[in-house]
N, C-alpha and C positions, 0 to 999 in steps of 0.2 A: 463433931459438927460445930460445937461452940468454938473450938480452936480455929476452924476454917473461917468462921464469921469474923473472929477477932483479927485474923491475918488480913482479911479483905478490908477491914475497917482501919487498918494501920494507916495513919496520916502520911507517912513517907511514901507508901504505895500510891496513894491518891495523887500526891504531888508529881510523882514520876509519870503517872498516867496522863495527867493534865499537860505536863511538859511535852510528852510524846505526841499528844493530840495537836498541840499548838505547832509543833515542828512539822507534823504531817500536813496540816492545813497550810502553813506557810510555804512548805515545799511545793505542794500542788498549785497554790495560788501563784507562786513565783514562776513556775514552769508554764502555767496556763497563760500568764501575762506575756511571757516571752513568745509563746506560740501565737498568741493573738497579735502581738506587735510584728512578728515576722509576716503573718498573713496580710496585715495592714500595709506593711512596707511593700510587699509583693503586689498588692492591689494598687498602691499608689504609683509604683514603678510602671505598671501596665497603663495606668491612667496618664502618667507623664509621657510615656512613649506614644500614646494616642494623640496627645496634645502636640508633641513634636512633629508628628506626621500630619497635623492639621485635621484630625478625625474626631475631635471632641464632639459629643452629642449634647443635646440640651440638658438631659438628665445628669450628665457628668458635672455640670456647673453646680447643680443643686447638691449633688453628692459631695463635691469639694466644700461647699458652704456648710452643710449640715454635719458631715462625718468628720472632716478634718479641721473644722472651725477656721477655715481660711477667711481672712478679713474681707468684708463686703467690697471695699474699694479694690482689692486685688482681684476679686471675681469679675468686677466690672472691667478692669484692665484687660483681663484675659478675653472677655467677651468682645471688647473693642477691636480685637485682632480681626474679627470678621468684617468690621466696618472698613478697616484699612485695606482689606482685600476686595472691597466692593460687594461682599456677599451680604446684602441687606436682609434678605429673607432669613438667613441663618441667624443673624444678630437679633432680628425681631422675635424669632422662636425662642432664643435664649432669654430675652427680657420677659416675654410672656410666661415662660416656665418659672423664672425666678419670682415673678409677681405672685404666683400661687403659694409661695412659701415664705414670703417676707411680710411681717406684720407691723414692723416699725413704720410710723407715719412718714418720717423724714426719708427713710430709705425707699419707701414705696413711691414718694413724690419724685425722688431722684430717678428711679426706674421708669416711671411714667414719662418724665421729661426725655430720657434717653430713647424710649420707645417712640415718642412723638416725633423727635428729631430724625430718627431712623426712618420712620414712615415718610417723613417729608423728603429726605434725601433719596429714598427709593421711589418717589413719585406717587405714593399713596396719599394724596392730599386730603381726601375726605376722612380717611381713618386718622390721619395726623390731626385734623381739625377736631375730631371727636375726643381724642386723647387730651388735647390742650384745654378744651372746654371742661372736661372732667376734672383736670387739675385746678382750674379756676373756681370750681364749685366749693372746694375746701381750702383754697389758697388764692383768694381774689387779688392779692398784690404781687403775684408771681410775674415779674417783668419778662422773663424769658418766654413764658407761655403766651403772654400778650403780644410780644414781638413776633413769635412764630405764627400766631393767628393773623397778624397783619400781613405777613408774607404769604400765607396760604390764601387769604381772601384776595390779595393782589394777583396771585397766580390764577385764581379762579375767576379773575376779572370782575370781582365784586368790589370795585374801588371805593364806593360810598361806605360800605361796611368797614373796609380797611381804614378809611379816614376817621370813622367813629372811634376806632381803637386808639388812634393817636391822642385823643382827648384823655382817655384813661391813663395812657403812659405819661402824659404831661402832668397829671395829678401825682404821679410817682416820681416827679422831678426829672423826667427824661426830656431832653431837647428834641422836639419833633418838627422844628421849623422846616428843614429840608424835605422831610417826609410829606408835610402838608402841601408844599408847593408842587412837589412831584405828583402827588395823588390828585390834586386839583387839576393838573395838566392832563393826567390820564382820564379823569372823569370827562373833561371836555373833548379830548381826542376820540373817545369811544362813545360819545353821545350821538347816535345816528339820527336823532330828531333835529339836531342843529345842522344848518347848512355849512358847507366848507368855508364860506365867507364869514359866517358868524363865529365859527370855531377859530378862524384866523384872528378875528378881532379880540376874542377872549384870551387866546394864547399870547397874542402880541402885548396885551396889557400886563400879563404875568412876566413876559420876557423883558419888558422895559423896567420892571421892578427888580428882577433877579435873573441873571444870565445862566442860572443853573440849568434851565431847560433849553439852552441854546441848540444843542444837537438834535433833540427830539422835535423841537419847533422847526428847525431847518429841514429835517427829513420829511416832516408833514407837508411843509410848503413845496418842497421839490416834487413830492408825489401828487399833491392836490391843488396847489396854487403857485405855480412857477412864476407867474407874472409878479406877484407880491414879493416873492423871494428875490428876484433879480432887481426889482425896484428898491429893495432895502438891503442889498448885498453889502453895502458899506457898514452896516450895523453888526455884521457877523464876522467872527474870526474863523475863517475857513480852515486854518491850520488845525483847529480842534476836531474837524471832521474831514480831513484830507482824503480819507479812504472813500467817503461818500462822493466827494467831488471828482476823485480820480476815475471812478467807475461810471460817470455820467456819459451818456451817448452824446455825440457831437450835435445832434439835432435838438437836444434839450439844453444846450449851453448857449447863453447870450454872449457872443464873442465881443460885442461892443462894450458891455458891462465888464467883461473879463479884462479888457485892455485898460480899464480904469482902476484895476486892482493889481498891485504889484505881485502879490503871492500867486494869484490865479493865473496871471500872465506867464509866470515861470512854470507853473504846474502844467498848463495846457500847451506850452512850448515843448515840455518834456513828454507830454502825451502824444504830441504830433498834430494837435488840432491847430496850432499856430506855428509860424516860423519867423517871429519878430525879434528873437533874442539869440545871442551866441553863447551866453553863459548864465548861470544861476548862482545865487549865494548858497544854495543848498547843494551839498556834494552829490547826492544821488540824482537830483534833478539836473545838475550840471552834466553828469555823465550821459544821461538820457538825451539831453539837448545836443551834445556833441555827436552821439551815435546817430541821431536823426539827421544831422547835417551831412552825414557820409553814407547812410544806408536808408533804403526805402522800407525794407521789411526787417525791422529790428527784432532781435531775439531777447529783449530785456524789458522788464516792467518793474512795477513796485509791488511789494508785498507788505502786509501790515500786521502788527501785533498790538494788543491792548494791555496796558499795565495799570493795575489798580493803585491809585495814589495813597490809598489807606493801608492795604495789607501787602502791597508790592508784588502780588502774584501776577503772572503773565497769562494771557488768554488769547487764543487764536481768533476769536470772534467777539464782536461788541455785544454788551448786554447793559441794560439800564441799571441793573443791580449786580454787584460783584457776586458770583456764585460762591465765593469762598467766605467773604466777611459780610456780605449783604449790604454794603455801603451803596448809596444812591449816586449814580452818574459820576463815578470817580475814575473811570477809565481814561487814561491818556493814550492817544494813538501814536505809535512809532512806525516809521517806514524804513524799508531797506530794499536794495536792488535784488531782483530775482530773475530767473529765466522765464520768459513769457510763455504762457500756455497756448497762445494762439497769436497769429501775426497781426500787425497793426491794421491791415485792411479789414479784417474781420471785426475788430473792435469798433470800427467806425460805422458799422451797419446798424 
């Protein structure tokens, strides 16, 4: 019995046993790690395949962020693919899901901004407003949040509130001169208490100081105070709103005043309202004038596109703010010949 105990206590035996245990533990740990890595790769391939097919779910983004330590910016880049496809609801779901798992203040603010802008693009204005107000509670100098609040209030037709925000942005060294002029004009235009004559007077005062509002002032006059418009036609550059003038009905056009204006004379000869010219300096108008001289029912007209002078994006319809860069009254109108949708007799009715 004593011999057995002595053999068991042999130091060499103990060392061999320890080495054997270390080997076994290392062996099983190594193969377990290989097994785990294979499963992870398999899982990641499945996830990648789902992404390629455009079927990523909201929880997949959290899974990528928490399990694979994918950088936060990369996650946002993946989520932005929904925005490019116009799937705003899907993008909103992703941002909301990520917000539940992100604790870093900077990242949370970035997510909230993305969520707010996505709500805005998707037309959920009240929700977007709530998000940006939430951001300003802990980041009162966030320019982006203030700018979007201005845009939201403008779309909600709360122009006075929008103007109040311009003062906050000015304190952050943002030039809001154009915004103030524009918003002052909108406040006047939408003040139903004021008569059309009084609104004309107030807008005319702004117009004389800054021609920024030329188009919206002209459109207001054409709709509500035609007499004032034609009496002051020489003060307007009608080329800047040629589309508005082109679509005027003949009964709303003061042809006597038109004959005093070189551009309008060419335009309405091309339209067929006049026949006093044989040619125009403008190629498209010249073609239409020539057609009018030989045909009574012309099958040609003008079409228009609007190009933002700030971001250079082209748009089929006019807007006071560029939908892409949100610049104010930066659309330049371009015209070109097109096939008429109806004959000239119909357009004169």
